[in-house]
C-alpha positions as CSV (number, residue, x, y, z in Angstrom):
1,M,16.2,14.1,22.0
2,P,13.2,11.7,21.5
3,E,13.7,8.2,20.4
4,I,10.7,8.1,18.0
5,S,9.1,10.8,15.8
6,V,5.6,10.0,14.7
7,I,4.6,12.0,11.6
8,F,1.2,12.8,10.1
9,A,0.3,14.6,6.9
10,A,-3.4,15.3,6.7
11,Y,-5.5,17.3,4.2
12,R,-8.6,19.2,5.2
13,E,-9.4,17.0,8.2
14,P,-7.5,15.2,11.0
15,G,-9.2,11.9,10.6
16,T,-7.7,9.6,13.3
17,V,-4.7,11.8,14.0
18,F,-5.8,12.9,17.5
19,E,-6.9,9.5,18.6
20,N,-3.5,8.0,17.5
21,V,-1.6,10.7,19.3
22,E,-3.4,10.0,22.5
23,K,-2.9,6.2,22.2
24,I,0.8,6.4,21.3
25,A,1.6,9.0,24.0
26,K,0.2,6.6,26.7
27,E,2.7,3.9,25.6
28,S,5.9,6.0,25.8
29,D,7.3,9.3,27.0
30,D,10.1,9.1,24.5
31,V,8.0,10.1,21.5
32,E,7.3,13.3,19.7
33,F,4.6,14.1,17.1
34,I,4.8,16.3,14.0
35,I,1.5,17.1,12.3
36,S,1.5,18.7,8.9
37,A,-2.0,20.0,8.2
38,D,-3.3,21.4,5.0
39,E,-6.5,23.6,5.0
40,W,-7.9,22.4,8.3
41,G,-11.0,24.0,9.8
42,N,-10.7,26.4,12.8
43,E,-12.2,23.8,15.2
44,D,-9.6,21.2,14.3
45,I,-6.8,23.7,14.5
46,E,-7.8,24.7,18.0
47,R,-8.1,21.1,19.0
48,A,-4.6,20.4,17.7
49,K,-3.2,23.4,19.6
50,A,-4.9,22.2,22.8
51,L,-3.4,18.7,22.3
52,A,0.0,20.3,21.8
53,R,-0.2,21.8,25.3
54,K,-0.5,18.3,26.6
55,Y,1.9,16.3,24.5
56,P,5.2,17.1,22.6
57,I,3.5,18.1,19.3
58,T,4.9,20.3,16.5
59,F,1.8,21.5,14.6
60,L,2.5,22.9,11.1
61,H,-0.6,24.3,9.5
62,H,-0.9,25.6,6.0
63,D,-3.9,27.8,4.9
64,K,-3.3,26.6,1.3
65,R,-2.5,23.1,0.3
66,I,1.2,22.2,0.0
67,G,0.6,18.5,-0.8
68,K,1.5,15.3,1.0
69,V,5.1,15.0,-0.1
70,N,6.0,18.6,0.8
71,G,4.1,18.1,4.1
72,L,6.0,14.9,5.0
73,N,9.4,16.4,4.1
74,E,8.7,19.5,6.1
75,A,7.7,17.3,9.1
76,I,11.0,15.3,8.6
77,A,12.9,18.6,8.8
78,H,11.3,19.4,12.2
79,S,11.7,15.9,13.6
80,K,14.5,14.8,16.0
81,G,13.8,11.1,16.6
82,K,16.2,8.3,15.8
83,I,13.2,6.4,14.4
84,L,10.6,8.0,12.1
85,V,7.1,6.6,11.8
86,F,4.7,7.9,9.1
87,L,1.0,7.3,9.6
88,D,-1.8,8.1,7.2
89,N,-4.7,10.1,8.8
90,D,-7.2,7.2,8.4
91,V,-5.1,4.6,10.2
92,E,-6.5,3.0,13.3
93,I,-3.9,1.3,15.6
94,K,-4.8,-2.3,16.7
95,G,-3.2,-3.3,20.0
96,T,0.1,-1.9,21.3
97,F,2.3,0.1,18.9
98,I,5.6,1.4,20.2
99,P,7.1,-1.9,21.4
100,G,6.5,-3.4,17.9
101,V,8.2,-0.4,16.3
102,R,11.3,-0.7,18.5
103,N,11.5,-4.5,17.9
104,A,11.3,-4.0,14.2
105,M,14.1,-1.4,14.1
106,K,16.4,-3.8,15.9
107,R,16.0,-6.3,13.0
108,G,15.9,-4.0,10.0
109,D,16.2,-0.4,8.7
110,V,13.0,0.4,6.9
111,G,9.6,-1.2,6.6
112,Q,6.0,-1.1,7.5
113,G,3.5,-2.5,10.0
114,V,1.0,-5.2,9.2
115,I,-1.8,-3.4,7.4
116,H,-5.4,-4.6,7.5
117,P,-8.2,-3.3,5.3
118,R,-11.2,-1.8,7.1
119,G,-14.7,-1.7,5.6
120,E,-17.8,-3.7,4.6
121,G,-19.1,-5.2,1.3
122,F,-17.7,-6.7,-1.8
123,I,-14.7,-4.3,-2.2
124,A,-13.6,-4.7,1.4
125,S,-13.9,-8.5,1.1
126,G,-11.6,-8.7,-2.0
127,A,-9.2,-6.1,-0.5
128,K,-8.5,-8.5,2.4
129,L,-6.4,-10.7,0.1
130,D,-5.0,-7.6,-1.5
131,Y,-3.5,-6.4,1.7
132,L,-2.5,-9.9,2.8
133,G,-0.4,-10.0,-0.4
134,I,1.1,-6.7,0.4
135,N,2.1,-7.8,3.9
136,A,3.3,-11.2,2.7
137,T,5.6,-9.5,0.2
138,I,7.2,-7.4,2.9
139,A,7.7,-10.6,4.9
140,I,9.5,-12.2,2.0
141,E,11.6,-9.0,1.5
142,E,12.7,-9.3,5.1
143,M,13.9,-12.9,4.4
144,T,15.7,-12.1,1.2
145,G,17.0,-8.6,2.0
146,I,15.6,-7.4,-1.3
147,G,12.7,-5.0,-1.2
148,F,10.5,-3.2,-3.8
149,G,8.3,-0.7,-2.1
150,L,6.1,0.0,0.9
151,N,2.5,0.8,1.7
152,G,2.3,4.3,3.1
153,A,-0.4,3.6,5.7
154,C,2.3,2.8,8.3
155,I,6.0,3.3,7.3
156,I,8.8,2.9,9.8
157,A,12.4,3.9,9.1
158,K,15.6,4.8,10.8
159,R,16.7,8.4,10.5
160,E,19.8,7.5,8.5
161,V,17.6,5.9,5.8
162,V,15.5,9.1,5.4
163,E,18.6,11.3,5.4
164,K,20.5,9.2,2.8
165,I,17.7,8.9,0.3
166,G,16.5,12.5,0.8
167,G,13.0,11.9,2.1
168,F,10.0,11.6,-0.2
169,R,9.9,12.5,-3.9
170,H,7.3,14.1,-6.1
171,V,6.0,11.0,-7.9
172,I,2.6,9.4,-8.3
173,T,3.0,7.0,-5.3
174,E,5.6,8.4,-3.0
175,D,5.4,5.5,-0.5
176,S,6.4,2.8,-3.1
177,D,9.1,5.1,-4.4
178,F,10.5,5.7,-0.9
179,G,10.7,2.0,-0.1
180,T,12.3,1.0,-3.4
181,R,14.9,3.7,-3.2
182,A,15.7,2.8,0.5
183,N,16.2,-0.9,-0.5
184,A,18.2,0.0,-3.5
185,A,20.5,2.1,-1.2
186,G,21.3,-1.0,0.7
187,F,19.0,-0.7,3.7
188,R,17.4,-3.8,5.0
189,P,13.6,-4.2,4.6
190,I,11.5,-5.3,7.6
191,L,7.9,-6.2,8.4
192,A,6.9,-5.1,11.9
193,R,4.8,-8.1,12.7
194,D,3.9,-6.8,16.1
195,V,2.5,-3.5,14.7
196,H,-1.0,-4.0,13.4
197,V,-3.0,-1.1,11.9
198,S,-6.1,-0.8,9.8
199,T,-6.8,1.5,6.9
200,G,-10.1,2.3,5.2
201,V,-11.0,0.9,1.8
202,P,-13.1,2.7,-0.8
203,D,-16.8,2.0,-0.4
204,T,-17.8,2.3,-4.1
205,Y,-16.4,0.9,-7.3
206,K,-15.8,4.4,-8.7
207,K,-13.7,5.4,-5.7
208,W,-11.9,2.0,-5.8
209,F,-11.1,2.4,-9.5
210,K,-9.7,5.9,-9.0
211,Q,-7.5,4.8,-6.1
212,R,-6.2,1.6,-7.7
213,A,-5.6,3.2,-11.1
214,R,-3.3,5.7,-9.3
215,W,-1.6,3.0,-7.3
216,A,-1.0,0.8,-10.3
217,V,0.4,3.6,-12.5
218,G,2.5,4.8,-9.5
219,E,3.9,1.2,-9.1
220,M,4.8,1.0,-12.7
221,Q,6.4,4.5,-12.6
222,T,8.5,3.4,-9.6
223,A,9.5,0.2,-11.4
224,M,10.6,2.0,-14.5
225,Q,12.5,4.7,-12.5
226,N,14.4,2.0,-10.6
227,R,14.8,-0.3,-13.6
228,E,18.5,-1.1,-12.9
229,Y,17.7,-2.3,-9.4
230,H,15.0,-4.5,-10.7
231,E,17.2,-5.9,-13.4
232,R,19.9,-6.8,-10.9
233,H,17.3,-8.7,-8.9
234,A,15.0,-10.0,-11.7
235,V,14.3,-13.3,-10.0
236,E,13.2,-11.7,-6.7
237,T,11.2,-9.1,-8.6
238,I,9.2,-11.7,-10.5
239,A,8.8,-13.9,-7.5
240,Q,7.5,-11.1,-5.3
241,A,5.0,-10.0,-8.1
242,F,3.3,-13.4,-7.6
243,T,3.0,-12.6,-3.9
244,V,1.8,-9.0,-4.0
245,V,-0.8,-10.0,-6.5
246,P,-1.7,-13.6,-5.7
247,F,-4.2,-13.8,-8.5
248,I,-1.4,-13.8,-11.1
249,L,-0.7,-17.5,-10.9
250,P,-4.4,-18.6,-11.1
251,F,-4.8,-16.2,-14.0
252,L,-1.9,-17.7,-16.0
253,I,-3.2,-21.2,-15.4
254,Q,-6.7,-20.2,-16.6
255,M,-5.2,-18.6,-19.7
256,I,-3.1,-21.7,-20.6
257,A,-6.0,-24.1,-19.9
258,P,-8.5,-24.9,-22.7
259,G,-11.1,-22.2,-23.2
260,P,-12.6,-19.9,-25.8
261,A,-9.8,-17.8,-27.5
262,W,-12.1,-14.9,-28.0
263,A,-12.7,-14.5,-24.2
264,K,-9.0,-14.7,-23.5
265,L,-8.1,-12.2,-26.2
266,G,-11.0,-10.0,-25.1
267,Y,-9.7,-9.9,-21.5
268,W,-6.3,-8.7,-22.7
269,I,-7.8,-6.0,-24.9
270,A,-10.1,-4.7,-22.2
271,A,-7.3,-4.9,-19.6
272,A,-5.0,-2.9,-21.9
273,L,-7.5,0.0,-21.4
274,G,-7.7,-0.7,-17.7
275,V,-6.8,2.7,-16.3
276,L,-8.4,4.8,-19.1
277,N,-12.0,4.0,-18.3
278,P,-13.7,2.3,-15.3
279,V,-15.8,0.2,-17.6
280,A,-12.7,-1.6,-19.1
281,P,-11.8,-3.6,-15.9
282,L,-15.5,-4.6,-15.5
283,A,-15.6,-5.9,-19.1
284,A,-12.4,-7.8,-18.5
285,A,-13.8,-9.3,-15.3
286,V,-17.0,-10.4,-17.1
287,L,-14.9,-12.2,-19.8
288,Y,-12.8,-13.9,-17.1
289,V,-15.9,-15.2,-15.4
290,L,-17.1,-16.6,-18.7
291,L,-13.7,-18.4,-19.0
292,E,-14.2,-19.9,-15.5
293,L,-17.7,-21.1,-16.5
294,T,-16.3,-22.8,-19.6
295,N,-13.7,-24.7,-17.6
296,P,-15.1,-25.1,-14.0
297,F,-12.5,-27.7,-13.0
298,V,-9.6,-25.3,-13.6
299,A,-11.5,-22.6,-11.8
300,L,-12.1,-24.9,-8.8
301,A,-8.4,-25.9,-8.8
302,N,-7.4,-22.2,-8.9
303,L,-9.6,-21.4,-5.9
304,L,-8.1,-24.3,-4.0
305,L,-4.6,-23.0,-4.8
306,L,-5.5,-19.5,-3.8
307,G,-7.1,-20.9,-0.6
308,L,-3.9,-22.8,0.4
309,W,-1.8,-19.6,-0.2
310,T,-4.3,-17.6,1.9
311,W,-4.4,-20.2,4.7
312,Y,-0.6,-20.1,5.0
313,W,-0.2,-16.3,5.1
314,R,-3.3,-15.8,7.2
315,N,-1.8,-17.9,9.9
316,E,1.7,-16.5,9.5
317,L,0.7,-12.9,9.7
318,K,-2.3,-13.2,12.1
319,F,-4.7,-12.0,9.4
320,N,-7.6,-13.7,11.1
321,E,-10.4,-11.7,9.5
322,I,-10.1,-13.5,6.1
323,G,-12.7,-16.3,5.5
324,V,-13.8,-18.6,2.7
325,K,-16.1,-16.0,1.2
326,D,-13.2,-13.5,0.8
327,V,-11.2,-16.1,-1.1
328,L,-14.2,-16.8,-3.4
329,I,-14.8,-13.1,-4.1
330,Y,-11.1,-12.4,-4.8
331,G,-10.5,-15.5,-6.9
332,T,-13.6,-15.1,-9.1
333,V,-14.2,-11.4,-9.6
334,Y,-12.0,-9.1,-7.6
335,G,-8.7,-10.6,-8.7
336,P,-9.6,-10.2,-12.5
337,L,-10.7,-6.6,-11.8
338,W,-7.4,-5.6,-10.1
339,L,-5.2,-7.4,-12.5
340,A,-6.9,-5.7,-15.4
341,V,-6.1,-2.3,-13.8
342,L,-2.5,-3.4,-13.4
343,I,-2.2,-4.5,-17.0
344,G,-3.7,-1.2,-18.1
345,A,-1.3,0.7,-15.9
346,T,1.7,-1.1,-17.4
347,A,0.6,-0.2,-20.9
348,Y,-0.2,3.4,-20.0
349,T,3.1,4.0,-18.2
350,F,5.2,2.4,-20.9
351,L,3.5,4.7,-23.5
352,K,3.8,7.8,-21.3
353,G,7.2,7.2,-19.9
354,P,8.4,7.2,-16.3
355,N,8.4,10.9,-15.6
356,L,4.7,11.3,-15.1
357,K,3.8,14.4,-13.1
358,E,0.0,14.0,-13.0
359,F,-2.5,11.2,-13.3
360,M,-6.3,11.4,-13.0
361,G,-6.1,14.8,-11.4
362,W,-3.4,13.6,-8.9
363,K,-0.4,15.8,-9.1
364,A,3.0,14.3,-8.2
């Protein structure tokens, strides 16, 4: 029986699956791979079958799409490992992998690797602080023992965790839901600090908006469906919100500070529509920049505050790719955009209720 099962669910193309199989297989003989593939082309199917003759791979192909959640749960049913690792098909592994997985599972029950964004341009620059916040939040969860979700690029869990909570559910963001339910069931969250992976970020604003609107609505759905858990740990929930979105504190300071009331009100109105139209977050961000221009001293103080937060977690998590430019982009424009989407998602989910089955064409 293998120690570790590495699971992939990939739609239409393998992405980095084959490369990651090769890399991980070189590190350990005590690993099996389960690939759930939807609607792959013949060339990729043949390549997967050829790789399966070389390594312990269970290849599950579906001519018609069954969806990520069904694919993951099917792969779990075929797995035998004591530790399960779930990797997205765009993930690139940085450095060694298996030793970090083993070390993490000695300290906790369920968690994720350190996830780095991969890409160029304005969006990728702002996303660096986004992902730093995600990783920092898991690090805090490890210290407190209270967790509120995971990023699905690289999830690591003991088999008993998956079996007790019943795998993944049909919700808007299955990864966040999985992590929250695991923590609510009493399993200890962990950040695998020695496991570093990168994941691609959208290269256009349109793609970014579609991804982040789904993420935000999914996060709100998860929070509402696990309301009792959050209420029991209200202090931790609020504190971790300020870490996963480090722009919240600078934003509140800017809103309290002197500035034109029409710009502040305008931001909230535009943000309330933040997931309904991609123009709404842009309008909110423009209004926020106007606020910054009317009170540059507060804006400068906020950037300094954000810079200190970034400096600490950058060093703590070995997130060395972040620079001054990234802090400036996040603190002035990207942060207001992302927060507007989150505010809009909160309004949308409260109006629609927690049992959403579809959002922006994404079916749960």
